[in-house]
N, C-alpha and C positions, 0 to 999 in steps of 0.2 A: 269655569263660566261666572262673569262677573254677576256679583249676587243682584243688582239693582236690575238686568233683563232675567236672571232667573224667577224672579221676584213676582215680574213682568208676565212671563211664560205660565209660570202657576197660574197664575191669576187668570188667563186669558183659558188654561187650560182645563180651570173648573166652572167657568163661565160655560164652555162648549159642552164640558160632562154634564149640567146643570140641562142647557136647554135639553138636550139627547134622551138625559131620564125622562122631563116633562113629557115630550112628546111620546115615548115607546111607553110609558108610565099608561097613559091616554088612550092609547093603542093597545095595550094591551090587554085593558080592559073589555074595550068596544069591541076589537077581532076575536082575542084568544078567551074571552069570558071570565077573566081571574080577577078574583078578589081586589079591591086598591092593595091589602098590607102584600097578597100574591106576586101582584104585578111589577108592587116596590121590589121585594125582594129578585124578583125575577130580571129587572132593570138592574139592578145592581153588577150583577152577573155581566149582563148582554150588553149594557153601555162601552163598557170598556171593549170590547170588541169593536161596535160599531166606530167608534173615536180612532180605534188601529188603520180600520178601512178605510175611513174617511181622509185622515192625515194621509194614509199610502198613494191614495187616490190624488191629493193634492201635491206631493213632492214627485209622484212619476209624472204626470201631466206638463208639471215645469220642465222636468228634467230630462225626461225619454223622446227622444224625437220618435215620432209615429207609435205613439202611445195610443192603445186601444181604447176609445171611454166606453165602448157598449162592449168590450168582453169586460172590462173591470167591473161594470156596473151587474152584470150578468153575473161576474162572481158574488158578488156582495150579495142579489136577490136566492141567491144557490146557500149562504150561510145563514142566511135569514130564513129560507123555506127549511134547511136542516134542524135548522133548533124547533120550531116551530113543532115539528113532530112529536 
């Protein structure tokens, strides 16, 4: 891969990951009742999964004819719900 493209993509991924970290850390404090330090630890693990699901949705919705958006969102909700318990 071209180093300039890799650098640009890496910066974009970091930006997305940071946004996910902020949103879910706040959510974990408010909705799960975690202390801020615990929420940050939880988010470090969880945000990688969220980023993967988001990227999968983008790629599949762009490339697969008849992609079922609602079924994919149900899948994502199931992942989140299974981690809450």
